[in-house]
MILUM-317218 format. One record per residue (C-alpha): residue number from 1; residue in one letter; chain; x negated, y negated, z negated. Coordinates in nm, 4 decimals. Example, Ala and Ser with C-alpha at 12.3 -4.5 7.8 and 13.67 -1.06 7.14 Angstrom:
% MILUM-317218
ATOM     k   r   c         px         py         pz
ATOM     1   a   A    -1.2300     0.4500    -0.7800
ATOM     2   s   A    -1.3670     0.1060    -0.7140
***
This chain:
% MILUM-317218
ATOM     k   r   c         px         py         pz
ATOM     1   m   A     0.7940    -1.5404    -2.4320
ATOM     2   r   A     0.5648    -1.7654    -2.6389
ATOM     3   a   A     0.4720    -1.4744    -2.8669
ATOM     4   g   A     0.3954    -1.2539    -2.5681
ATOM     5   i   A     0.1726    -1.5199    -2.4126
ATOM     6   r   A    -0.0144    -1.5801    -2.7382
ATOM     7   a   A    -0.0814    -1.2062    -2.7709
ATOM     8   l   A    -0.2554    -1.1808    -2.4317
ATOM     9   p   A    -0.6215    -1.0702    -2.4620
ATOM    10   p   A    -0.9135    -1.2874    -2.3371
ATOM    11   a   A    -0.9660    -1.0573    -2.0358
ATOM    12   a   A    -0.6162    -1.1415    -1.9126
ATOM    13   w   A    -0.6951    -1.5123    -1.9218
ATOM    14   l   A    -1.0135    -1.4505    -1.7221
ATOM    15   l   A    -0.8016    -1.2712    -1.4626
ATOM    16   f   A    -0.5621    -1.5668    -1.4518
ATOM    17   a   A    -0.8538    -1.8100    -1.4052
ATOM    18   g   A    -1.0070    -1.6089    -1.1221
ATOM    19   t   A    -0.6707    -1.5693    -0.9546
ATOM    20   f   A    -0.6139    -1.9453    -0.9684
ATOM    21   v   A    -0.9481    -2.0149    -0.7998
ATOM    22   n   A    -0.8788    -1.7575    -0.5296
ATOM    23   r   A    -0.5258    -1.8804    -0.4583
ATOM    24   f   A    -0.6318    -2.2443    -0.4504
ATOM    25   g   A    -0.8760    -2.1580    -0.1742
ATOM    26   s   A    -0.6503    -1.9251     0.0278
ATOM    27   f   A    -0.6181    -2.1814     0.3037
ATOM    28   v   A    -0.6427    -1.9726     0.6194
ATOM    29   a   A    -0.3395    -1.7448     0.5776
ATOM    30   v   A    -0.1090    -2.0455     0.5353
ATOM    31   f   A    -0.2444    -2.2468     0.8279
ATOM    32   l   A    -0.3366    -1.9668     1.0696
ATOM    33   a   A    -0.0310    -2.0238     1.2933
ATOM    34   l   A    -0.0992    -2.3970     1.3254
ATOM    35   y   A    -0.4705    -2.3330     1.3824
ATOM    36   l   A    -0.4051    -2.0928     1.6692
ATOM    37   v   A    -0.1425    -2.3145     1.8337
ATOM    38   d   A    -0.3834    -2.6076     1.8009
ATOM    39   e   A    -0.6483    -2.3942     1.9769
ATOM    40   g   A    -0.4098    -2.3471     2.2705
ATOM    41   y   A    -0.2517    -2.0092     2.1945
ATOM    42   s   A     0.1243    -1.9510     2.2227
ATOM    43   a   A     0.3627    -1.9013     1.9323
ATOM    44   a   A     0.3926    -1.5318     2.0227
ATOM    45   q   A     0.0127    -1.4922     2.0206
ATOM    46   a   A    -0.0030    -1.6659     1.6835
ATOM    47   g   A     0.2613    -1.4235     1.5537
ATOM    48   l   A     0.0557    -1.1304     1.6874
ATOM    49   a   A    -0.2528    -1.2518     1.5000
ATOM    50   i   A    -0.0595    -1.2991     1.1756
ATOM    51   g   A     0.0876    -0.9533     1.2270
ATOM    52   g   A    -0.2691    -0.8233     1.2528
ATOM    53   y   A    -0.3321    -0.9638     0.9064
ATOM    54   g   A    -0.0386    -0.7544     0.7892
ATOM    55   v   A    -0.1838    -0.4385     0.9457
ATOM    56   g   A    -0.4939    -0.4924     0.7378
ATOM    57   a   A    -0.2821    -0.5622     0.4302
ATOM    58   i   A    -0.1058    -0.2261     0.4677
ATOM    59   a   A    -0.4376    -0.0430     0.4683
ATOM    60   a   A    -0.5562    -0.2586     0.1790
ATOM    61   s   A    -0.2565    -0.1716    -0.0376
ATOM    62   t   A    -0.3089     0.2027     0.0004
ATOM    63   l   A    -0.6880     0.1937    -0.0227
ATOM    64   g   A    -0.6869    -0.0737    -0.2950
ATOM    65   g   A    -0.4569     0.1316    -0.5168
ATOM    66   h   A    -0.6734     0.4410    -0.4692
ATOM    67   l   A    -0.9962     0.2513    -0.5421
ATOM    68   a   A    -0.8432     0.0825    -0.8461
ATOM    69   d   A    -0.7596     0.4237    -0.9957
ATOM    70   r   A    -1.0884     0.5896    -0.8989
ATOM    71   l   A    -1.3642     0.3302    -0.8525
ATOM    72   g   A    -1.2417     0.0789    -1.1105
ATOM    73   r   A    -1.0425    -0.2413    -1.1273
ATOM    74   r   A    -1.3214    -0.4993    -1.1382
ATOM    75   e   A    -1.5343    -0.3223    -0.8768
ATOM    76   t   A    -1.2400    -0.3137    -0.6357
ATOM    77   i   A    -1.1738    -0.6860    -0.6871
ATOM    78   a   A    -1.5398    -0.7704    -0.6194
ATOM    79   v   A    -1.5535    -0.5609    -0.2992
ATOM    80   s   A    -1.2346    -0.7304    -0.1802
ATOM    81   m   A    -1.3511    -1.0855    -0.2431
ATOM    82   y   A    -1.7018    -1.0545    -0.0969
ATOM    83   g   A    -1.5648    -0.8791     0.2100
ATOM    84   s   A    -1.2991    -1.1468     0.2551
ATOM    85   a   A    -1.5573    -1.4258     0.2467
ATOM    86   a   A    -1.7641    -1.2627     0.5209
ATOM    87   v   A    -1.4661    -1.1971     0.7494
ATOM    88   m   A    -1.3215    -1.5480     0.7104
ATOM    89   l   A    -1.6474    -1.7049     0.8244
ATOM    90   a   A    -1.6595    -1.4689     1.1226
ATOM    91   l   A    -1.2967    -1.5504     1.2093
ATOM    92   s   A    -1.3776    -1.9212     1.2217
ATOM    93   q   A    -1.6137    -1.8550     1.5151
ATOM    94   a   A    -1.3846    -1.6231     1.7173
ATOM    95   r   A    -1.2556    -1.7654     2.0454
ATOM    96   t   A    -1.0727    -1.4836     2.2270
ATOM    97   i   A    -0.7276    -1.3697     2.1162
ATOM    98   w   A    -0.8186    -1.0012     2.0885
ATOM    99   l   A    -1.1253    -1.0739     1.8778
ATOM   100   i   A    -0.9118    -1.3024     1.6619
ATOM   101   v   A    -0.6514    -1.0262     1.6172
ATOM   102   a   A    -0.9221    -0.7717     1.5282
ATOM   103   l   A    -1.0739    -1.0059     1.2724
ATOM   104   t   A    -0.7360    -1.0910     1.1203
ATOM   105   v   A    -0.6824    -0.7171     1.0674
ATOM   106   l   A    -1.0140    -0.7054     0.8794
ATOM   107   a   A    -0.9277    -1.0269     0.6965
ATOM   108   g   A    -0.5974    -0.8789     0.5768
ATOM   109   a   A    -0.7710    -0.5602     0.4628
ATOM   110   a   A    -1.0439    -0.7437     0.2733
ATOM   111   a   A    -0.8386    -1.0276     0.1256
ATOM   112   e   A    -0.5514    -0.8060     0.0017
ATOM   113   l   A    -0.7600    -0.5150    -0.1311
ATOM   114   y   A    -0.7773    -0.6754    -0.4762
ATOM   115   r   A    -0.4018    -0.6975    -0.5420
ATOM   116   p   A    -0.3327    -0.3421    -0.6689
ATOM   117   a   A    -0.6430    -0.3622    -0.8871
ATOM   118   s   A    -0.5371    -0.6951    -1.0402
ATOM   119   g   A    -0.1849    -0.5696    -1.1123
ATOM   120   a   A    -0.3177    -0.2453    -1.2597
ATOM   121   l   A    -0.5749    -0.4323    -1.4714
ATOM   122   l   A    -0.3063    -0.6571    -1.6159
ATOM   123   a   A    -0.0899    -0.3516    -1.6888
ATOM   124   d   A    -0.3888    -0.1900    -1.8633
ATOM   125   l   A    -0.4311    -0.4971    -2.0825
ATOM   126   t   A    -0.0655    -0.5217    -2.1937
ATOM   127   p   A     0.1668    -0.2613    -2.3499
ATOM   128   a   A     0.4786    -0.1306    -2.1785
ATOM   129   g   A     0.7870    -0.3386    -2.2534
ATOM   130   q   A     0.5815    -0.6553    -2.3084
ATOM   131   r   A     0.4570    -0.7165    -1.9562
ATOM   132   v   A     0.7079    -0.9750    -1.8337
ATOM   133   p   A     0.5233    -1.2639    -2.0110
ATOM   134   a   A     0.1876    -1.1399    -1.8781
ATOM   135   f   A     0.3059    -1.1194    -1.5177
ATOM   136   a   A     0.4882    -1.4514    -1.5532
ATOM   137   v   A     0.1620    -1.6228    -1.6513
ATOM   138   y   A    -0.0191    -1.4341    -1.3754
ATOM   139   r   A     0.2255    -1.5760    -1.1222
ATOM   140   f   A     0.1924    -1.9171    -1.2858
ATOM   141   a   A    -0.1828    -1.9054    -1.2146
ATOM   142   i   A    -0.1177    -1.7956    -0.8558
ATOM   143   n   A     0.1266    -2.0760    -0.7925
ATOM   144   l   A    -0.0746    -2.3401    -0.9729
ATOM   145   g   A    -0.3447    -2.2715    -0.7163
ATOM   146   f   A    -0.0883    -2.2458    -0.4380
ATOM   147   a   A     0.0620    -2.5826    -0.5342
ATOM   148   a   A    -0.2626    -2.7715    -0.4901
ATOM   149   g   A    -0.4230    -2.5575    -0.2195
ATOM   150   p   A    -0.1992    -2.6101     0.0865
ATOM   151   a   A    -0.1689    -2.9843     0.0292
ATOM   152   t   A    -0.5473    -3.0067     0.0132
ATOM   153   a   A    -0.5759    -2.7779     0.3147
ATOM   154   g   A    -0.3356    -2.9945     0.5142
ATOM   155   l   A    -0.5641    -3.2930     0.4649
ATOM   156   l   A    -0.8716    -3.0855     0.5511
ATOM   157   a   A    -0.7026    -2.9498     0.8656
ATOM   158   e   A    -0.6583    -3.3026     0.9975
ATOM   159   r   A    -1.0379    -3.3380     0.9797
ATOM   160   s   A    -1.1530    -2.9894     1.0814
ATOM   161   f   A    -0.9966    -2.6436     1.0697
ATOM   162   f   A    -1.3434    -2.4991     1.0017
ATOM   163   l   A    -1.3297    -2.6531     0.6536
ATOM   164   l   A    -1.0329    -2.4255     0.5789
ATOM   165   f   A    -1.2360    -2.1137     0.6569
ATOM   166   l   A    -1.5350    -2.2382     0.4563
ATOM   167   g   A    -1.3246    -2.3269     0.1517
ATOM   168   d   A    -1.1498    -1.9894     0.1650
ATOM   169   a   A    -1.4853    -1.8081     0.1670
ATOM   170   i   A    -1.6240    -2.0094    -0.1252
ATOM   171   s   A    -1.3201    -1.9414    -0.3459
ATOM   172   s   A    -1.3383    -1.5687    -0.2668
ATOM   173   i   A    -1.7054    -1.5504    -0.3647
ATOM   174   a   A    -1.6275    -1.7278    -0.6923
ATOM   175   f   A    -1.3496    -1.4817    -0.7840
ATOM   176   g   A    -1.5587    -1.1778    -0.6887
ATOM   177   t   A    -1.8507    -1.2934    -0.9007
ATOM   178   l   A    -1.6246    -1.3600    -1.1986
ATOM   179   a   A    -1.4701    -1.0131    -1.1689
ATOM   180   l   A    -1.8019    -0.8323    -1.1455
ATOM   181   t   A    -1.9650    -1.0150    -1.4362
ATOM   182   m   A    -1.6801    -1.0891    -1.6799
ATOM   183   f   A    -1.3949    -0.8394    -1.6359
ATOM   184   p   A    -1.3892    -0.5253    -1.8558
ATOM   185   r   A    -1.4495    -0.1824    -1.7106
ATOM   186   s   A    -1.1131    -0.0182    -1.6535
ATOM   187   r   A    -1.0711     0.3137    -1.4777
ATOM   188   p   A    -0.8209     0.5740    -1.6022
ATOM   189   e   A    -0.9526     0.9253    -1.6304
ATOM   190   q   A    -0.8414     1.1503    -1.3449
ATOM   191   h   A    -0.5840     1.4075    -1.4527
ATOM   192   v   A    -0.7264     1.7571    -1.4301
ATOM   193   e   A    -0.4100     1.8815    -1.2594
ATOM   194   e   A    -0.3932     1.5942    -1.0110
ATOM   195   r   A    -0.3946     1.7028    -0.6484
ATOM   196   r   A    -0.4143     1.5243    -0.3162
ATOM   197   g   A    -0.0831     1.3549    -0.2326
ATOM   198   e   A     0.0143     1.3044    -0.5980
ATOM   199   l   A     0.1701     0.9654    -0.5223
ATOM   200   l   A     0.4020     1.1049    -0.2535
ATOM   201   r   A     0.5146     1.3840    -0.4845
ATOM   202   a   A     0.5910     1.1281    -0.7565
ATOM   203   l   A     0.7910     0.9075    -0.5170
ATOM   204   r   A     1.0044     1.2018    -0.4034
ATOM   205   h   A     1.1346     1.2215    -0.7599
ATOM   206   d   A     1.1741     0.8452    -0.8041
ATOM   207   r   A     1.4483     0.7455    -0.5621
ATOM   208   v   A     1.5318     0.4286    -0.7546
ATOM   209   f   A     1.1771     0.3045    -0.6975
ATOM   210   v   A     1.1901     0.4038    -0.3292
ATOM   211   f   A     1.5058     0.1935    -0.2810
ATOM   212   f   A     1.3293    -0.0878    -0.4665
ATOM   213   l   A     1.0430    -0.0615    -0.2158
ATOM   214   l   A     1.2868    -0.0783     0.0765
ATOM   215   a   A     1.4531    -0.3848    -0.0742
ATOM   216   s   A     1.1140    -0.5473    -0.1294
ATOM   217   f   A     1.0290    -0.4882     0.2364
ATOM   218   c   A     1.3511    -0.6538     0.3560
ATOM   219   g   A     1.3066    -0.9505     0.1231
ATOM   220   a   A     0.9453    -0.9884     0.2320
ATOM   221   l   A     1.0494    -0.9926     0.6001
ATOM   222   v   A     1.2347    -1.3121     0.5168
ATOM   223   y   A     0.9698    -1.4582     0.2900
ATOM   224   m   A     0.6920    -1.4127     0.5488
ATOM   225   q   A     0.8612    -1.6721     0.7704
ATOM   226   h   A     0.7180    -1.9454     0.5495
ATOM   227   t   A     0.3739    -1.8994     0.7072
ATOM   228   s   A     0.4771    -1.7983     1.0599
ATOM   229   t   A     0.7934    -1.9644     1.1908
ATOM   230   l   A     0.8523    -2.2331     0.9288
ATOM   231   p   A     0.5403    -2.4295     1.0355
ATOM   232   l   A     0.6583    -2.4039     1.3970
ATOM   233   q   A     0.9997    -2.5400     1.2947
ATOM   234   v   A     0.8364    -2.8260     1.1063
ATOM   235   r   A     0.6286    -2.9129     1.4113
ATOM   236   a   A     0.9329    -2.8854     1.6419
ATOM   237   d   A     1.1140    -3.1322     1.4159
ATOM   238   g   A     0.8329    -3.3803     1.4831
ATOM   239   f   A     0.6396    -3.3584     1.1547
ATOM   240   s   A     0.2643    -3.3270     1.0955
ATOM   241   p   A     0.0606    -3.0417     0.9382
ATOM   242   a   A     0.0354    -3.2537     0.6232
ATOM   243   v   A     0.4162    -3.2437     0.5889
ATOM   244   f   A     0.4133    -2.8651     0.6205
ATOM   245   g   A     0.1366    -2.8441     0.3605
ATOM   246   a   A     0.3401    -3.0613     0.1256
ATOM   247   l   A     0.6487    -2.8400     0.1719
ATOM   248   i   A     0.4509    -2.5270     0.0879
ATOM   249   s   A     0.2988    -2.7011    -0.2129
ATOM   250   l   A     0.6524    -2.7858    -0.3256
ATOM   251   n   A     0.7118    -2.4113    -0.3534
ATOM   252   g   A     0.4251    -2.3852    -0.6018
ATOM   253   l   A     0.5267    -2.6976    -0.7911
ATOM   254   v   A     0.8815    -2.5725    -0.8464
ATOM   255   i   A     0.7464    -2.2408    -0.9726
ATOM   256   i   A     0.5079    -2.4187    -1.2082
ATOM   257   a   A     0.7881    -2.6354    -1.3418
ATOM   258   i   A     1.0588    -2.3768    -1.4072
ATOM   259   e   A     0.9427    -2.0151    -1.3634
ATOM   260   l   A     0.8312    -1.9538    -1.7230
ATOM   261   p   A     1.1441    -2.0988    -1.8881
ATOM   262   l   A     1.3730    -1.9355    -1.6306
ATOM   263   t   A     1.2041    -1.5986    -1.6871
ATOM   264   v   A     1.2903    -1.6295    -2.0570
ATOM   265   l   A     1.6530    -1.6192    -1.9433
ATOM   266   t   A     1.6341    -1.3608    -1.6635
ATOM   267   q   A     1.4444    -1.1017    -1.8699
ATOM   268   r   A     1.7492    -1.0722    -2.0989
ATOM   269   f   A     1.9642    -0.9234    -1.8215
ATOM   270   p   A     1.9631    -0.5806    -1.6516
ATOM   271   v   A     1.6815    -0.5547    -1.4011
ATOM   272   r   A     1.8603    -0.4599    -1.0788
ATOM   273   p   A     2.1257    -0.7388    -1.0746
ATOM   274   v   A     1.8506    -0.9939    -1.1408
ATOM   275   l   A     1.6428    -0.8575    -0.8521
ATOM   276   a   A     1.9468    -0.8619    -0.6214
ATOM   277   l   A     2.0236    -1.2267    -0.7053
ATOM   278   g   A     1.6662    -1.3211    -0.6229
ATOM   279   q   A     1.6868    -1.1540    -0.2821
ATOM   280   i   A     2.0151    -1.3269    -0.1953
ATOM   281   l   A     1.8772    -1.6710    -0.2827
ATOM   282   t   A     1.5638    -1.6082    -0.0773
ATOM   283   g   A     1.7703    -1.5250     0.2309
ATOM   284   l   A     2.0044    -1.8181     0.1706
ATOM   285   g   A     1.7167    -2.0657     0.1454
ATOM   286   f   A     1.5827    -1.9722     0.4882
ATOM   287   a   A     1.9322    -1.9540     0.6403
ATOM   288   l   A     1.9942    -2.3161     0.5372
ATOM   289   i   A     1.7079    -2.4289     0.7653
ATOM   290   v   A     1.9732    -2.4213     1.0403
ATOM   291   f   A     2.1077    -2.7458     0.8919
ATOM   292   a   A     1.7730    -2.9040     0.7948
ATOM   293   d   A     1.6198    -3.1563     1.0352
ATOM   294   t   A     1.4751    -3.4098     0.7899
ATOM   295   v   A     1.1994    -3.3776     0.5319
ATOM   296   p   A     1.4389    -3.4029     0.2314
ATOM   297   l   A     1.6646    -3.1325     0.3753
ATOM   298   l   A     1.3680    -2.9077     0.4530
ATOM   299   a   A     1.2474    -2.9635     0.0966
ATOM   300   a   A     1.5907    -2.8599    -0.0337
ATOM   301   t   A     1.5712    -2.5295     0.1552
ATOM   302   v   A     1.2278    -2.4663     0.0042
ATOM   303   v   A     1.3736    -2.5178    -0.3438
ATOM   304   v   A     1.6499    -2.2612    -0.2765
ATOM   305   w   A     1.4229    -1.9815    -0.1525
ATOM   306   t   A     1.1735    -2.0652    -0.4256
ATOM   307   l   A     1.4481    -2.0030    -0.6846
ATOM   308   g   A     1.4962    -1.6607    -0.5284
ATOM   309   e   A     1.1242    -1.5921    -0.5592
ATOM   310   i   A     1.1206    -1.7129    -0.9207
ATOM   311   i   A     1.4085    -1.4855    -1.0191
ATOM   312   f   A     1.2758    -1.1789    -0.8356
ATOM   313   s   A     0.8991    -1.1699    -0.8690
ATOM   314   p   A     0.8101    -1.1731    -1.2442
ATOM   315   i   A     1.0734    -0.9111    -1.3275
ATOM   316   a   A     0.9734    -0.6995    -1.0264
ATOM   317   s   A     0.6035    -0.7103    -1.1198
ATOM   318   a   A     0.6695    -0.5938    -1.4751
ATOM   319   y   A     0.9129    -0.3288    -1.3466
ATOM   320   v   A     0.6496    -0.1715    -1.1199
ATOM   321   a   A     0.3965    -0.1638    -1.4041
ATOM   322   d   A     0.6465    -0.0128    -1.6483
ATOM   323   v   A     0.7753     0.2717    -1.4279
ATOM   324   a   A     0.4342     0.3844    -1.2976
ATOM   325   p   A     0.2728     0.6935    -1.4521
ATOM   326   d   A    -0.0535     0.5942    -1.6214
ATOM   327   h   A    -0.2781     0.7823    -1.3796
ATOM   328   l   A    -0.0902     0.6383    -1.0775
ATOM   329   r   A    -0.0717     0.2790    -1.1962
ATOM   330   g   A    -0.2972     0.1417    -0.9241
ATOM   331   r   A    -0.1261     0.3488    -0.6555
ATOM   332   y   A     0.2233     0.2358    -0.7585
ATOM   333   q   A     0.0980    -0.1208    -0.7309
ATOM   334   g   A    -0.0434    -0.0255    -0.3924
ATOM   335   a   A     0.2884     0.1245    -0.2788
ATOM   336   w   A     0.4655    -0.1995    -0.3678
ATOM   337   g   A     0.1938    -0.3937    -0.1885
ATOM   338   t   A     0.2415    -0.1727     0.1165
ATOM   339   s   A     0.6028    -0.2876     0.1430
ATOM   340   f   A     0.4744    -0.6443     0.1690
ATOM   341   g   A     0.2012    -0.5438     0.4120
ATOM   342   l   A     0.4549    -0.3813     0.6429
ATOM   343   a   A     0.6640    -0.6983     0.6234
ATOM   344   l   A     0.3585    -0.9084     0.6990
ATOM   345   v   A     0.3174    -0.7101     1.0216
ATOM   346   a   A     0.6817    -0.7040     1.1240
ATOM   347   g   A     0.7933    -1.0405     0.9837
ATOM   348   p   A     0.5788    -1.2766     1.1940
ATOM   349   v   A     0.6200    -1.0677     1.5108
ATOM   350   l   A     0.9981    -1.0357     1.4829
ATOM   351   g   A     1.0300    -1.3883     1.3501
ATOM   352   t   A     0.8393    -1.5538     1.6332
ATOM   353   l   A     1.0277    -1.3456     1.8927
ATOM   354   l   A     1.3643    -1.4492     1.7466
ATOM   355   y   A     1.2437    -1.8067     1.7089
ATOM   356   s   A     1.1388    -1.8163     2.0751
ATOM   357   a   A     1.4876    -1.6949     2.1741
ATOM   358   s   A     1.6810    -1.9160     1.9313
ATOM   359   p   A     1.5603    -2.0800     1.6080
ATOM   360   d   A     1.9152    -2.0796     1.4667
ATOM   361   l   A     1.9450    -1.7054     1.5303
ATOM   362   l   A     1.6276    -1.6458     1.3310
ATOM   363   w   A     1.7430    -1.8417     1.0260
ATOM   364   i   A     2.0879    -1.6766     1.0244
ATOM   365   a   A     1.9187    -1.3351     1.0465
ATOM   366   c   A     1.7110    -1.4295     0.7407
ATOM   367   g   A     2.0285    -1.4848     0.5399
ATOM   368   l   A     2.1765    -1.1491     0.6433
ATOM   369   t   A     1.8507    -0.9690     0.5622
ATOM   370   g   A     1.8559    -1.1152     0.2127
ATOM   371   v   A     2.2027    -0.9671     0.1601
ATOM   372   l   A     2.0777    -0.6287     0.2833
ATOM   373   a   A     1.7874    -0.6420     0.0361
ATOM   374   a   A     2.0275    -0.7109    -0.2501
ATOM   375   a   A     2.2458    -0.4175    -0.1451
ATOM   376   l   A     1.9458    -0.1829    -0.1471
ATOM   377   v   A     1.8490    -0.2936    -0.4969
ATOM   378   l   A     2.2005    -0.2225    -0.6226
ATOM   379   a   A     2.2418     0.1087    -0.4358
ATOM   380   p   A     2.3906     0.3726    -0.6710
ATOM   381   v   A     2.0984     0.6189    -0.6756
ATOM   382   k   A     1.9738     0.8079    -0.9788
ATOM   383   r   A     1.6195     0.8743    -1.0862
ATOM   384   s   A     1.5415     1.2456    -1.0771
ATOM   385   s   A     1.4997     1.4187    -1.4115
ATOM   386   a   A     1.1504     1.5179    -1.2948
ATOM   387   r   A     1.0466     1.1542    -1.3412
***
């Protein structure tokens, strides 16, 4: 792991720095549910708005992967970040629920457009078989920003929610400028024989990856509860937005503390059992919220589902980069991102509906969904010889 980190090129470290700045300032997505409830909207309306963000994220994953392969990695990141800054400022001034939903769709599209390009750029910069350290550091940068960001945002929210939108826009502009001025040009040459729909043809022959995408979707359904129904549960238990911000920051702190050393261990084992274990722990962590009604117990549940994230995500990121054909690298990243975008639509909507009916039912369903995700990862399917 140390050797792999030392071998990373300077461009990778610039990507990590820009990602940290962007994630530190990604305040709005985390606090959107509390903001809308504070403005007088219902939990179901808040879930609808967050689901709108997911609709935009789905489009962003597909379009972002295409642009990353055709327009270029750094150009796609810059378009994403500048667009996100503009939409966040507009969202801060919206006052009707349908305008808010429309703008959250645009916010999801703009803010998530960069993800396939960043993953593809990091894959370009590192050789196959040596990408686990690179993606582990990439996630370290994400979570270093995520550890400090929500706690800071919680304090800002107690003063003014507008400060969250402004800070989000400033961090996006900073990342976009860094990408456009400092990142290397990176755009694979188009294959002469490539035709429209090449990605779908590739996925038809890669059933193992398709089952991986389905498992990622199920796991993400559970994970998305941390920004939709978990804040509602924290408020229902009588705690302030600052407590919720601290719980989310705990997620980042645990990742910072143990993800790199734990990844040294997990990368030694076969990929699919490791991914399945991560999904089970994620579901278990949210299921245990049934028994958590104090801050220490809520913190313990965060630690459990964070362990699931730590085990799953670095290995999964490197896996997607390794199995993608070179000319489809951005689009494979986009396909994986689409599974999360679909979950970002369905997760908050289904989660808030179940929460409104029975909070305990929601958290038990999270545990069962984690088991389903693990079963999909371990499904006995074979990759076609055409791949």
